[in-house]
VOGU-3710 file (C-alpha; in Angstrom, 3 decimals, decimal comma):
1> xxxxxxxxxx> 0,235/0,338/0,074  1,516/3,263/-0,919  2,284/5,893/1,485  0,921/9,400/1,383  3,215/11,740/-0,731  2,416/14,783/2,165  2,068/13,556/5,257  3,465/10,087/4,797  0,429/8,109/5,841  -0,816/5,154/4,319
11> xxxxxxxxxx> -3,249/5,498/1,395  -6,149/3,025/0,479  -5,519/3,057/-3,233  -3,822/4,505/-6,133  -6,039/7,581/-6,861  -7,037/7,356/-3,453  -7,403/10,298/-0,462  -5,189/10,689/2,537  -7,422/10,463/5,544  -4,892/12,443/7,686
21> xxxxxxxxxx> -4,368/15,260/5,774  -6,565/14,879/2,727  -4,420/14,638/0,063  -4,963/12,897/-3,201  -2,842/10,295/-4,753  -3,232/10,808/-8,388  -1,544/7,170/-9,289  0,402/4,093/-7,663  3,671/5,063/-9,414  3,781/8,812/-9,957
31> xxxxxxxxxx> 3,402/10,509/-6,416  3,953/14,118/-5,981  7,197/15,119/-4,629  7,161/15,846/-0,797  8,515/19,585/-0,020  10,891/20,385/2,256  8,459/22,250/4,786  6,104/19,019/4,024  8,989/16,706/5,228  10,219/19,061/8,346
41> xxxxxxxxxx> 6,305/18,950/9,644  5,294/22,190/8,366  2,150/23,267/6,099  1,920/21,526/2,700  3,130/23,746/-0,141  0,881/25,036/-3,311  1,862/21,959/-5,656  0,969/19,465/-2,795  -1,964/21,276/-1,376  -5,457/18,814/-1,740
51> xxxxxxxxxx> -7,327/19,243/-4,257  -10,817/21,176/-3,615  -13,688/18,547/-3,250  -17,626/19,364/-3,126  -19,404/16,412/-2,167  -18,057/12,868/-1,699  -21,122/9,899/-1,496  -19,884/6,864/0,218  -22,101/3,719/-0,382  -21,598/0,190/1,387
61> xxxxxxxxxx> -19,510/-2,266/-0,037  -21,575/-4,669/-2,337  -21,054/-8,355/-3,239  -19,652/-8,649/-6,837  -22,075/-9,320/-9,344  -21,472/-12,195/-12,451  -19,954/-9,542/-14,827  -17,407/-8,511/-11,771  -18,709/-5,082/-10,986  -20,106/-4,516/-7,107
71> xxxxxxxxxx> -23,901/-4,168/-7,168  -25,640/-1,730/-5,189  -29,677/-1,284/-4,695  -31,831/1,548/-5,751  -33,177/1,618/-2,099  -29,270/1,741/-0,288  -29,019/4,461/2,316  -26,323/7,074/1,104  -24,263/9,293/2,988  -22,900/12,821/1,688
81> xxxxxxxxxx> -19,522/13,872/3,285  -19,197/18,079/2,608  -15,339/19,123/2,282  -14,978/21,468/5,176  -14,362/25,348/4,392  -10,575/25,510/3,623  -8,362/27,420/5,855  -7,490/30,261/3,542  -10,840/31,354/3,354  -11,336/31,075/7,003
91> xxxxxxxxxx> -8,668/33,767/7,564  -9,875/35,831/4,839  -13,655/36,189/6,823  -11,709/36,580/9,643  -9,281/39,187/8,579  -12,022/40,902/6,744  -14,391/41,212/10,012  -11,330/42,559/12,194  -10,814/45,173/9,431  -14,231/46,436/9,400
101> xxxxxxxxxx> -14,512/46,035/12,924  -11,549/48,196/13,533  -10,810/52,629/13,275  -10,033/53,641/9,497  -7,384/55,623/9,559  -7,121/58,737/7,519  -5,311/58,204/4,015  -2,439/59,886/2,590  -2,491/62,487/-0,605  -0,422/59,449/-2,144
111> xxxxxxxxxx> -3,023/56,637/-1,051  -6,112/59,023/-2,046  -4,614/59,650/-5,880  -6,234/57,425/-8,231  -4,068/55,007/-10,014  -3,578/55,316/-13,684  -5,544/54,027/-16,356  -4,113/50,607/-17,323  -2,048/50,307/-14,183  -1,471/46,996/-12,975
121> xxxxxxxxxx> -1,038/47,743/-9,116  -2,255/44,734/-7,219  -5,432/46,047/-4,591  -4,756/44,951/-1,341  -8,541/44,246/-0,742  -8,602/42,012/-3,732  -7,427/38,960/-2,352  -9,465/38,945/0,911  -12,466/39,765/-1,581  -11,692/37,304/-3,749
131> xxxxxxxxxx> -11,463/34,370/-1,074  -14,308/35,639/-0,045  -16,165/34,985/-3,042  -16,415/31,314/-2,590  -17,795/31,299/0,475  -21,765/30,069/0,843  -24,419/32,386/0,976  -26,953/31,739/3,678  -30,099/30,160/2,621  -32,859/32,639/1,990
141> xxxxxxxxxx> -35,794/31,912/4,616  -38,836/30,059/4,110  -41,955/32,164/3,746  -44,580/29,459/2,864  -47,457/29,085/5,010  -48,539/26,199/6,634  -51,237/24,128/5,466  -54,910/25,141/6,500  -58,081/22,952/5,457  -59,743/24,465/2,408
151> xxxxxxxxxx> -62,688/21,825/1,885  -64,324/21,809/5,461  -64,863/24,548/8,143  -62,051/25,691/10,580  -61,682/23,796/14,252  -62,285/27,059/16,535  -60,737/27,098/20,152  -62,661/27,928/22,878  -60,926/29,267/25,874  -62,789/29,415/29,478
161> xxxxxxxxxx> -60,858/32,607/31,108  -59,510/31,822/34,039  -60,127/34,239/37,308  -57,851/37,119/37,115  -56,597/36,628/33,267  -57,677/38,123/30,018  -56,120/35,663/27,863  -55,502/32,303/29,066  -57,607/29,398/30,805  -59,101/25,673/29,973
171> xxxxxxxxxx> -58,986/25,283/26,016  -61,509/22,983/24,052  -61,545/22,106/20,219  -64,673/22,681/18,765  -64,724/19,138/16,283  -68,414/18,677/16,712  -71,037/20,647/14,455  -72,793/21,510/17,876  -71,533/22,204/21,276  -73,743/22,908/24,430
181> xxxxxxxxxx> -72,382/24,938/27,302  -74,206/24,659/30,858  -74,347/24,384/34,517  -75,782/20,870/34,766  -76,633/19,657/31,176  -74,213/19,909/28,088  -71,013/19,028/26,533  -69,373/21,666/28,866  -70,024/22,675/32,133  -69,475/25,307/34,462
191> xxxxxxxxxx> -70,840/24,389/37,712  -69,546/26,434/40,292  -71,396/29,124/38,452  -75,251/29,828/40,348  -75,897/32,625/37,475  -75,375/30,113/34,702  -78,389/27,971/33,425  -78,769/24,456/33,430  -78,299/24,593/29,673  -77,298/28,370/28,854
201> xxxxxxxxxx> -75,922/28,552/24,914  -75,379/26,613/21,823  -72,813/26,770/19,803  -73,309/25,026/15,855  -71,706/24,906/12,685  -74,213/25,680/10,051  -74,459/26,481/6,369  -74,693/30,011/5,141  -75,026/31,535/1,761  -73,105/28,310/0,521
211> xxxxxxxxxx> -70,395/27,949/3,381  -70,372/26,541/6,998  -70,223/29,322/9,928  -70,399/29,373/13,663  -73,709/30,924/15,080  -73,961/31,373/19,413  -77,249/31,206/20,570  -78,880/31,828/23,654  -81,087/28,883/25,105  -83,400/31,143/26,839
221> xxxxxxxxxx> -81,292/31,743/30,101  -82,470/33,143/32,948  -79,592/35,791/33,124  -78,970/36,103/29,244  -75,671/35,827/27,355  -73,400/39,001/26,329  -70,916/39,609/23,768  -67,936/42,163/23,554  -68,506/44,449/21,422  -66,297/47,900/20,358
231> xxxxxxxxxx> -69,082/49,705/19,121  -73,131/48,873/18,977  -76,312/50,373/18,201  -78,584/51,029/21,089  -82,492/50,175/21,785  -84,693/50,763/24,150  -84,804/47,987/27,306  -80,859/47,147/25,753  -78,689/45,434/28,410  -74,889/46,369/28,625
241> xxxxxxxxxx> -72,186/45,009/31,403  -69,467/47,808/32,125  -67,011/46,196/33,961  -68,506/44,275/37,003  -72,211/46,003/36,792  -75,154/45,789/34,852  -76,999/48,443/32,944  -80,295/48,815/31,083  -80,239/51,948/27,964  -84,268/53,619/28,108
251> xxxxxxxxxx> -85,191/55,635/24,886  -88,508/56,636/24,501  -90,361/54,524/21,766  -90,916/55,963/17,900  -94,608/56,272/17,018  -95,728/53,724/14,758  -96,463/55,759/11,347  -98,904/54,158/8,461  -96,995/56,152/5,336  -99,605/54,602/3,079
261> xxxxxxxxxx> -103,160/55,606/5,220  -102,955/59,659/4,965  -105,854/59,302/7,383  -103,997/57,942/10,580  -103,920/60,218/13,398  -100,989/61,524/15,117  -101,181/61,933/18,791  -100,830/65,827/19,812  -97,374/65,883/22,096  -97,202/69,646/22,540
271> xxxxxxxxxx> -94,448/71,877/21,428  -92,028/70,311/19,206  -89,434/72,903/20,153  -89,342/71,556/23,454  -88,194/68,140/23,848  -89,049/66,078/26,434  -86,542/66,798/29,710  -84,119/63,358/30,226  -85,858/61,131/27,600  -82,599/58,605/27,442
281> xxxxxxxxxx> -81,121/57,451/30,578  -79,161/54,699/31,663  -80,384/52,244/34,752  -77,735/51,068/36,969  -79,410/47,346/37,895  -78,714/46,673/41,274  -80,219/43,284/43,382  -81,868/45,691/45,809  -82,426/48,967/44,048  -81,603/50,373/40,757
291> xxxxxxxxxx> -79,902/53,944/39,954  -80,670/56,488/37,237  -78,254/58,272/34,695  -79,368/60,654/32,310  -77,940/60,974/28,956  -77,739/64,430/27,158  -78,902/64,699/23,648  -74,848/65,564/22,773  -74,040/62,303/24,129  -72,248/61,282/27,775
301> xxxxxxxxxx> -69,249/59,109/28,952  -69,388/56,573/31,435  -66,080/55,903/33,769  -64,910/56,009/37,266  -62,963/59,454/37,177  -65,724/62,348/37,140  -62,956/64,875/35,877  -63,413/63,176/32,659  -66,885/61,555/32,520  -70,155/62,909/32,848
311> xxxxxxxxxx> -72,005/59,548/33,835  -69,791/57,976/37,150  -71,405/54,786/38,798  -71,350/53,841/42,454  -67,677/52,557/42,829  -66,656/49,627/41,049  -63,175/48,496/40,772  -63,023/47,337/37,382  -64,501/49,918/35,512  -61,516/52,296/33,535
321> xxxxxxxxxx> -61,416/55,861/34,493  -63,227/56,258/31,069  -64,679/53,414/30,233  -67,148/53,920/27,555  -69,061/56,549/25,004  -73,005/56,873/24,721  -73,497/58,873/21,687  -76,243/59,742/18,796  -74,849/59,481/15,484  -77,804/59,834/12,765
331> xxxxxxxxxx> -80,701/59,952/14,853  -79,470/56,471/16,107  -77,989/56,198/19,540  -74,961/53,810/19,906  -72,321/52,623/22,531  -68,686/52,919/21,963  -65,710/51,081/24,045  -62,485/53,567/24,398  -59,959/51,201/25,493  -61,331/50,102/28,567
341> xxxxxxxxxx> -59,439/47,285/30,240  -62,405/44,789/31,110  -65,176/45,824/27,986  -68,244/46,684/27,247  -70,577/43,701/26,627  -73,756/43,728/25,230  -76,719/41,281/25,698  -77,711/39,236/22,582  -80,062/36,413/21,588  -78,363/34,965/18,524
351> xxxxxxxxxx> -75,064/36,045/16,562  -72,825/34,542/13,726  -69,232/33,752/14,907  -67,292/34,828/11,383  -64,366/36,338/13,760  -62,950/35,785/17,086  -64,911/37,071/19,536  -65,696/37,192/23,173  -68,911/36,456/25,124  -69,738/36,010/28,686
361> xxxxxxxxxx> -72,348/34,085/30,627  -72,871/34,237/34,404  -69,785/35,653/35,592  -67,754/33,292/33,389  -66,045/34,336/30,134  -64,757/32,584/27,399  -62,983/33,902/23,856  -63,912/32,048/20,820  -60,916/31,955/18,304  -60,873/31,151/14,594
371> xxxxxxxx> -57,491/32,498/13,537  -54,092/31,199/15,489  -52,442/34,737/15,583  -53,303/35,515/18,807  -51,087/36,381/21,756  -52,181/33,728/24,190  -49,907/31,355/22,404  -51,976/28,188/22,088
//
């Protein structure tokens, strides 16, 4: 077995690669001469430097066939070994980073002078840049979206928010087309809340306009179901939850007029230029008594800070300094949350859930999530 012409180690065969230094033996009889520096234990010269390789495929040994050739199955495992980065490229990259981090001295007049056209003066930066050109560029990040079903409705997550939390809680995946939530009956039980009815609400996936959408329905519960709103229209008798208290909105009913019957008689209501005083008001519902807050025609804000709000209810630690605003827009009253911590909630009988939503039954709040881009990380 011949010896390596560089490090004097044994080679596998003629044309093989030295396992010690990586040199290539071109033939059994014509080996590259060993330089004096290599023989003395120094680095190999350019003549004896190993050739650059990209990758080597190594296959397990296979028995010889009838023709004397090695036979390899198609399903045989393959291992690929990549050549390490050459030392010259490592040194060039290190020198470039060091030069970029060090402060650059001011160039002299001779250094700033541009070289004459056709000059062959070597550029000191050319060698590192040329070496750096052989470095492998990093792969670009793969921005392909994660697979999502397109022929079936999405599987939403329902989170029963833990006490004192805004996001985290117990999680259910709604894989059934119909889910009942209640205190004593249903698929999800909230047994510790006496304000929740035995069967309180239903979450169902129903066909709507050729597709499937989720619907929340109150099952004639005693205390109702409330959804969190940013802005919503108000009607007479509409119930709200602000922080931890319940309210009822009152406004005069619009008189019914038959537009087709010109003989219809209108009830006399006095001078139209003198509107009825306190026609719109908000009622704070309490266990023993209620409290009334008159809403002016220009609207009013509700909150715990009397310096910012016109309507300041009884002490409520969960009420924000400025919680919500009641206003009149184009002859219609509406309520708008102004960024409160604990939200503004409105009582509903049925609502379509075509986006992420929050609702409350009794004193238990839920998050209904169709998307995966929420801050809970679940």
